[in-house]
C-alpha positions as CSV (number, residue, x, y, z in Angstrom):
1,M,9.7,-56.2,-47.6
2,K,7.2,-56.3,-50.4
3,I,8.1,-54.2,-53.5
4,L,5.7,-53.3,-56.3
5,V,7.4,-52.5,-59.7
6,A,5.1,-50.7,-62.2
7,G,6.1,-51.1,-65.8
8,A,7.6,-54.5,-65.1
9,A,7.7,-55.7,-68.7
10,G,9.8,-52.8,-69.9
11,F,13.5,-52.7,-70.1
12,I,14.3,-51.1,-66.7
13,G,11.3,-52.6,-64.9
14,S,12.0,-56.2,-66.0
15,N,15.7,-55.9,-65.1
16,L,14.7,-54.5,-61.7
17,S,12.2,-57.2,-60.9
18,S,14.6,-59.9,-61.8
19,H,17.5,-58.2,-59.9
20,L,15.5,-57.9,-56.8
21,L,14.4,-61.5,-56.9
22,Q,18.0,-62.8,-57.6
23,T,19.9,-60.6,-55.1
24,T,17.5,-59.8,-52.2
25,A,15.0,-61.6,-50.1
26,H,12.2,-59.1,-50.9
27,T,8.9,-60.1,-52.4
28,V,8.3,-58.5,-55.8
29,I,4.9,-57.6,-57.3
30,S,5.4,-57.0,-61.0
31,V,2.7,-54.9,-62.8
32,D,2.3,-54.1,-66.5
33,D,-0.5,-53.8,-69.0
34,L,1.7,-54.9,-71.9
35,S,0.6,-52.0,-74.0
36,G,2.8,-50.4,-76.7
37,T,4.0,-53.8,-78.2
38,P,6.2,-54.9,-75.2
39,D,9.5,-56.7,-75.8
40,L,8.7,-60.4,-75.4
41,D,12.1,-61.1,-73.9
42,N,11.4,-58.6,-71.2
43,L,8.0,-60.1,-70.6
44,Q,9.6,-63.5,-70.2
45,F,11.9,-62.0,-67.6
46,A,8.8,-60.5,-65.8
47,L,7.0,-63.8,-65.8
48,G,9.9,-66.2,-65.5
49,H,10.3,-66.1,-61.7
50,R,7.6,-68.5,-60.5
51,N,8.1,-68.7,-56.8
52,N,6.4,-67.6,-53.6
53,R,8.2,-64.2,-53.7
54,H,6.9,-63.1,-57.0
55,K,3.5,-62.2,-58.5
56,F,2.7,-60.7,-61.9
57,Y,-0.5,-58.6,-62.5
58,L,-1.7,-57.7,-65.9
59,L,-3.1,-54.3,-65.0
60,N,-3.3,-50.8,-66.4
61,I,-2.3,-48.5,-63.5
62,A,-4.2,-45.7,-65.2
63,D,-7.3,-47.5,-64.1
64,S,-7.8,-46.0,-60.6
65,I,-10.3,-48.6,-59.5
66,M,-8.1,-51.6,-60.3
67,L,-5.0,-49.8,-59.0
68,N,-6.7,-49.1,-55.7
69,R,-7.8,-52.7,-55.4
70,L,-4.3,-53.9,-56.2
71,I,-2.6,-51.7,-53.5
72,R,-5.3,-52.6,-51.0
73,I,-4.8,-56.3,-51.5
74,E,-1.0,-56.4,-51.8
75,K,-0.1,-53.6,-49.4
76,P,3.4,-53.0,-50.7
77,D,6.1,-51.5,-48.5
78,I,7.8,-49.8,-51.5
79,I,6.4,-48.8,-54.9
80,I,8.8,-48.2,-57.8
81,N,7.4,-46.6,-60.9
82,A,9.4,-47.6,-64.1
83,A,6.3,-47.0,-66.3
84,R,5.7,-44.1,-68.6
85,S,4.6,-41.1,-66.5
86,A,1.8,-39.9,-68.9
87,Q,-0.7,-42.3,-70.4
88,Q,-4.3,-41.7,-71.5
89,G,-4.2,-38.2,-70.0
90,V,-3.3,-39.6,-66.5
91,N,-0.2,-38.8,-64.5
92,L,0.8,-42.3,-63.4
93,N,3.2,-41.0,-60.8
94,E,0.5,-39.0,-59.1
95,S,-2.0,-41.9,-59.3
96,L,0.5,-44.4,-57.8
97,Y,1.7,-42.0,-55.2
98,S,-1.8,-41.1,-54.1
99,E,-2.5,-44.8,-53.5
100,A,0.8,-45.1,-51.7
101,C,-0.3,-42.4,-49.3
102,K,-3.7,-44.0,-48.7
103,Y,-2.1,-47.2,-47.6
104,K,1.0,-45.7,-45.8
105,T,3.6,-47.2,-48.2
106,Q,7.1,-46.6,-46.7
107,L,8.8,-45.3,-49.9
108,F,7.9,-44.3,-53.4
109,I,10.5,-44.1,-56.2
110,S,10.0,-42.7,-59.6
111,L,12.4,-42.9,-62.5
112,E,11.0,-39.8,-64.2
113,D,10.6,-36.3,-62.9
114,T,7.0,-35.2,-62.7
115,G,7.3,-32.7,-59.9
116,L,6.4,-35.1,-57.1
117,T,7.2,-34.1,-53.5
118,S,6.9,-36.1,-50.3
119,Q,3.7,-35.8,-48.2
120,N,1.7,-37.7,-45.6
121,D,4.8,-39.3,-44.2
122,V,5.4,-41.3,-47.5
123,K,8.8,-40.5,-48.8
124,A,8.8,-39.8,-52.6
125,I,12.1,-40.1,-54.4
126,T,12.6,-38.9,-57.9
127,L,15.6,-40.2,-59.8
128,T,17.0,-38.3,-62.8
129,I,19.1,-40.6,-64.9
130,G,20.9,-40.5,-68.2
131,S,20.7,-42.8,-71.2
132,V,20.3,-46.2,-69.7
133,F,21.4,-49.2,-71.8
134,G,22.3,-52.8,-71.6
135,P,21.3,-56.3,-72.9
136,R,17.6,-56.9,-73.9
137,Q,16.9,-53.2,-74.6
138,G,14.4,-52.5,-77.3
139,P,15.9,-52.4,-80.8
140,K,14.6,-48.8,-81.4
141,C,16.8,-47.4,-78.7
142,E,20.0,-45.7,-79.7
143,I,22.6,-48.2,-78.4
144,P,20.9,-51.3,-79.9
145,K,20.5,-49.3,-83.1
146,I,24.2,-48.6,-83.2
147,I,25.1,-52.2,-82.4
148,N,22.7,-53.5,-85.1
149,S,24.3,-51.2,-87.7
150,V,27.8,-52.3,-86.7
151,L,27.0,-56.0,-86.8
152,N,25.1,-55.8,-90.0
153,D,27.0,-53.0,-91.9
154,L,24.0,-50.7,-91.9
155,V,23.8,-46.9,-92.0
156,I,22.1,-45.1,-89.1
157,E,20.0,-42.2,-90.0
158,N,19.7,-39.2,-87.7
159,L,22.2,-40.5,-85.1
160,P,22.3,-37.8,-82.3
161,T,25.4,-35.6,-82.6
162,E,25.4,-34.3,-79.0
163,E,27.0,-35.8,-76.0
164,A,24.9,-37.9,-73.6
165,D,25.3,-39.3,-70.1
166,F,25.3,-43.1,-70.5
167,L,24.4,-45.4,-67.6
168,Y,24.7,-49.1,-67.6
169,I,21.5,-50.9,-66.4
170,K,23.3,-52.8,-63.7
171,D,24.7,-49.6,-62.2
172,L,21.2,-48.1,-62.1
173,L,19.9,-51.2,-60.3
174,D,22.7,-50.9,-57.7
175,A,21.6,-47.4,-57.0
176,I,18.0,-48.3,-56.6
177,C,18.8,-51.2,-54.2
178,L,20.9,-48.8,-52.1
179,L,18.0,-46.4,-51.9
180,I,15.7,-49.2,-50.9
181,E,17.9,-50.3,-48.0
182,A,18.8,-46.7,-46.8
183,D,17.8,-45.9,-43.3
184,S,16.9,-42.3,-44.1
185,L,16.8,-40.1,-47.2
186,A,16.9,-36.3,-46.8
187,S,16.3,-35.2,-50.3
188,D,13.4,-35.9,-52.7
189,Y,15.5,-35.6,-55.8
190,H,18.6,-37.6,-56.8
191,H,20.7,-37.5,-59.9
192,I,22.6,-40.6,-61.0
193,G,25.4,-39.9,-63.4
194,G,27.3,-42.4,-65.6
195,T,29.8,-41.6,-68.3
196,I,29.6,-38.8,-70.8
197,C,30.3,-39.7,-74.4
198,T,29.1,-39.0,-78.0
199,F,27.1,-41.5,-80.0
200,E,29.7,-41.2,-82.7
201,N,32.5,-42.2,-80.4
202,I,30.5,-45.2,-79.3
203,E,29.8,-46.2,-82.9
204,N,33.5,-45.9,-83.8
205,Y,34.5,-47.9,-80.7
206,L,32.1,-50.7,-81.5
207,K,33.2,-50.9,-85.1
208,L,36.8,-51.4,-84.0
209,L,35.7,-54.1,-81.6
210,V,33.8,-56.0,-84.2
211,G,36.7,-55.6,-86.6
212,G,39.1,-57.2,-84.0
213,L,41.2,-54.0,-83.8
214,P,42.6,-52.2,-80.7
215,A,40.0,-49.8,-79.5
216,N,40.0,-46.9,-77.0
217,L,36.8,-45.1,-76.0
218,I,37.0,-41.3,-75.5
219,A,34.6,-40.6,-72.6
220,I,34.4,-38.7,-69.3
221,D,33.2,-40.3,-66.1
222,S,30.3,-38.4,-64.6
223,D,29.4,-40.6,-61.7
224,M,30.8,-38.0,-59.3
225,T,28.2,-35.5,-60.5
226,S,25.6,-37.8,-58.9
227,S,23.7,-36.5,-55.9
228,P,25.9,-36.4,-52.7
229,Q,23.4,-38.7,-50.9
230,I,23.7,-41.3,-53.6
231,L,27.5,-41.2,-53.3
232,S,27.3,-41.3,-49.5
233,L,25.5,-44.6,-49.8
234,G,28.6,-46.0,-51.4
235,W,27.3,-45.9,-55.0
236,K,29.6,-45.5,-58.0
237,V,29.9,-46.6,-61.5
238,R,31.3,-50.2,-61.2
239,R,31.2,-51.1,-64.9
240,P,33.3,-48.8,-67.1
241,L,31.5,-47.7,-70.3
242,D,33.9,-49.6,-72.6
243,Q,33.3,-52.8,-70.7
244,A,29.6,-52.3,-70.5
245,L,29.4,-51.6,-74.2
246,E,31.5,-54.7,-75.0
247,H,29.2,-56.9,-72.8
248,T,26.1,-55.4,-74.4
249,L,27.6,-56.0,-77.9
250,Q,28.4,-59.6,-77.1
251,W,24.8,-60.2,-75.9
252,Y,23.3,-58.8,-79.1
253,N,25.8,-60.7,-81.2
254,L,24.5,-63.9,-79.6
255,N,20.9,-62.9,-79.7
256,K,20.4,-61.3,-83.1
257,W,16.7,-62.2,-83.0
258,A,16.3,-59.3,-80.5
259,F,16.6,-56.8,-83.4
260,N,13.4,-58.2,-84.9
261,N,11.2,-57.6,-81.9
């Protein structure tokens, strides 16, 4: 199958494009306009697969004429929107889904809820997800900010005090791949839960790791709160939060340049 990934130079989009190329036989069409000061490492990921199963288009999907031309030329079987839903007054989900309907795309997956519902025999899936994190995430996101503060003995201002549902990037990619391969999907909306924890507990846990001290993370698994159909496909959190955080910490410790992007 041919899969178009919009927002392919972002954190989720670049990981998804790379994951599909590395673990499946699908052809991947990566699309991004590189606006908003994209992470250069994510861009390298998007451009780094130079083979006959990958193309990268520098294109603003808010441009309806260019978007129509792209879909008409490539005729993707699946479209996955990992881009921002609202840009320049245009609902990107609606624009992409409209083109998907014109050219009878088999499946449309959005990573943000904009009220999309299936029509014209083109299945539209909306995924609601928690706070996704992992290596190569932008330094302004909460987990990289915490790691930066821990590694460099900095004070974080305005760290959120509430609990959040944390989902490791690789677990999200597993869920998306299962949806792609599913024979049929009854619901248009699917929630993917990860692990509930506070930012403060994560910060304290990482401080102990960096200090070489025994560390236990106080957290509550929430993967069973995921939509029944996601669970029925065999999905579950495969990377415990403490292990996922440790792996992410190790990556940033080896790639401190990422904090300067």
